[in-house]
C-alpha positions, 0 to 999 in steps of 0.5 A: 593409141597403139596399145589401145588398138592392140587391146581392142583387137585382142578383145574382138579375138577373144569374144568372137568365136573362132568358128564364126571368123572362119565361116566368114573367111572361107569361100566354101560351105562345110557340111555334115550329116544330120540325125536323119541322114540329110546333108546339112551346113555346119561350122567350119571344120578346116580353114585354108591358111596358106600354101606349101613351098610357095617360093619353090618351083612346082609344075605338076604336083601328083602326090604328097606324103607326110611321115611320122616326123611331119616331113613332107614329100611332094612328087612333082612330074613337071619337074621330074623330082621329089621335093622334101619339106620339114614340118615347118614347111621349109624347103630341105632337099630335092630327090630323084633329079636326073633319075625320075621321068614321071613321078606320080606317087611317093611314100616314106617307110619307118626307116625314112627310105623314100619309095617313088612310083615312076609311071614312065620308067615303069618302075618303083624306085627306093631312095635313101634318106639322102636321095641315093637310089638304093633299089629299083623294082620293075615288072615282076617276072612271076608267071602268076603276074601274067605276061600280058599284064602291064606294069605302069605304077601310079601310087605306092605304099610300104607296110611295116614288114617291107611289103610294097603295095603298088597301084598300076594303071588298069590293074583290074585284078587289084592292088599289086603286092611285092615282097621287100625284094620285088618278088610278086606276092599276089593281088590284094583287095580286088574290087567287085563288079556292080550288080544290076537287074539286068545282069541278074536276069541274064544269069537267071535265064542263061544256061550253065554251058552259055554262061561260060561264053558270056562276056565277063564284066571286069571290076574297076582298078583301084586308083589310090592307096594309103596305110594307117598306123596299124598297117591297114591298107585303104584304097579309093576307086574312081568311076564307080559307086560300089566300094569307092573307099575300102578299109582292107583287113589282112585277108583283103576284105572291105571293112567299110559299108559298100555304099559309104559314098556315091562320089565317082571322082575320088582321087586320093585318101589319107589317114590320121593317127586316130584312123580318120579318113580324108578323101579328096575328089576332082571336084575339089571337095574333101570328105572326112570320115571316122574309122567306122566310115561315118561321114564327118565333114564335107568341105572345099570346092571347085575353083570359080576362077577367083584363085581363092584359097580353099578351092581347087582346079585339079586336086590330085593328092592329099595327106595329113601331118602328125599335128593334124594339118591337111595338105592338098596338091592342085596339079593345074595351079602347081601348088599345095594348099595347107588347111588347119582344123578349127576348134569345132573340128577338134572337139569332134575329133577329141570325142571320136578318139575317146569314143573309138577307145570305148571311153564313152563317158569321158567323151560326153563333155566333148560331144556336149560342146559339139551339140551346143555348136550344132544341135543336129550333128548326128554322130554326136547324138549317137555318142551321147546315147552310148554315154548315157547307156554306159551310165545306165540312164536308159531313158536318156539313151533312148532319146539320143538314139532315136534322135540319131536314128541309131537302131542298134543303140536304141534296141539295146537301150529298149531291152534294158528298159523292158527288162526293168519293167518286167522285173517290176511288173511281171508278178502282177501280170501273171496274177492277173492272167491267172485271175482271169483264167479262173474267172473265165472258167468259173463263169463258164461252169455257172453258164453251163449250169444256169445259162446266165449268158444266154441273154447276152448271146441272143443280143449278139446273135441279133446284131450279127443278123443285121445285113451290114454287120453280117457282110463285114463279119463275112471277112473272117470266112476267108481264112478258112474257106476262101474258095467257098467265100468267093463263091458266096460273094459272087453268086449269093451277094454275101457282101455289098459295095457299102460293106466293101467301102467301109472295109477300104476305109478301115484298110486306109486307117490301119495302113496309116497307123501302121506306117506312122506308129510302128515301133522306131526299130521297125519303122520304115518312114520318117515322122515328118513324111507326107500323109498325102504321099503315103495315101497315094502309095496305097490308093493308086496301085489299088485303084489301078489294079481294080480298073485294069484288071476289070478292063483285061478280064473283059477282053479275056472273057472274064466273068467278073463284074467291076462290082465283084473285083471291087468287093473281092479285092478288099476281102482278099486283104483280110489277113492284113485287115485283121492282123496289121494292128496287132503287129504294129502294137507288137512292133513297139515291144520288140527289140532288134534281136527279135526282129525274126518274129516281126518280119516273118509275120509280115511276110506271112500276112503278105503271102497269105493276101496274095494267095487269097487274091489269086483265089479271088481272080480265079474264082471271080473270073472262072479262069483256069490256073494258067489263065489266072497266071496270065491275067495277073501278068497282063494286069501288072503290064496294064498298070505300067502302061496306064501310069505311063499314059498318065504321066504323058498326059500330065506332061502335055497338059503342063506344056499346054499351060505354059504355052497358053500362060506365056501368050496371055502374059505376052498379050498383057505386056503388049497391051 
């Protein structure tokens, strides 16, 4: 009977996927990024498997570090010591008892020397492997450090050259860098201040003499530090959204995206042998990024009072050992939780490791397995695109890159597809162009002698003489003679409400076409965007401008009627109406390297429209140059005010509706 039970248990273990078991056992969801950049739930990446040193007294663990051999070092400020455990999680020894007062950071170099940041002692202690004090580093006496600058070490790290990096409380100048002898080398990796529109205007409007007396906003101080196998320095900063995670090069410049994360409560960072970054926040969530800064997983969470493994009350430190196990300290609970990676995350890591080395084809099998488990995993589609690209299967690469929303990869693949098409068809296209050019010249010569096109010209002329057609074609006059055209528009009635309305309909069609059918590389709206929302983005500003400008101009002695503004506004958009469809088509055959052509053309069209619109307001209302500028600013201000009024009215109506509905509901219940 016992053998049967064991056989059944083994069969269940083999048949049920590991990720399914993990998902059912962990008290949190694991999330990742989809291809369109949205956070989605995915298979469990890490499972909590227990605690480290459960039988050893740990009061307030502040930091944890794993050396290259897998030995673990815990800085416990409560018991004022460093605890050492081997790679199997067994207690080995304690260090610093009677010497340390408030150890908050620990690091072990390649020579197994233990560096400890003691906040209360205001020193960095260096211990031997056996726990003997070898050196103490206090506040640097260099004048470059600054006499008024405090030295309150919180975290410490050491590179291969022996340089010591210190995170000190309130060090807004960056990470303190000391030589192996304790000499001050300078500050490293200083954070930047976050810019705002208000500070930009203040700098713009303030004279140079007054700028010197202005209060200078100091950058936030870094909060934690880590080093990878190559000696690159990583830091995290709490309380900001700009460069919260930094990967610093030799010059101290950040190599990651400035907006890599908007999490403001990051506490510690650890880096594995592949360069993947693990960051823990005070909310209990753990974020994993690859070496390029792409988000892989989010897991963990805040303890809800159930004291379950995987949830935290006050996480303070994180590290990863050579076997891929994660260790996270929880200061409030006085414990270190251990996480193991699942089969799903191992597939991701194997794919990333090969992808990082440029072995895209070899990594393909891992990404295929990842996509079988989660078909929306964005990074996997991008990697698959690179694999297909290396195999010169550019059509499949285009599909994968588009699904992954990878513009750069898509552009490279599209260039190859376009190049192949041109090699096959360029000769035919050139012959066709030459043929039509010769045909045009022959027809032109014959028409000059025998007038074979006279009858078609008369028919076209008759069509142009129709009033509505003439009013629509009047649009092209605004390209060469906008001032005269607005005079004819106002005085001679060369356009009507009907022709303007038709042009507004054409504008709507072209706008929707450009929004949804612009080439993938230049598209700024997702394919599943709301059509009504896109229409409102166009129609609301247009309607507000026409109505508010009429009201403002009536008060300020403007001569333009509502009809004139309604008609003049759409004719001012002549460049967009004529060239927008052409640019939309062009965007589908351009790569990212030719972005200048598209972007510059768009800017020219918008600037052209604004110039004609300015001329329209000046001529329609018979304003001077300064009056026109004043009219534009007052109109924009009026549009903002009207939007606020509509919003307030909407809120009031909503509250009245809720009030009436609640009364009716109460009355019905009572009856």
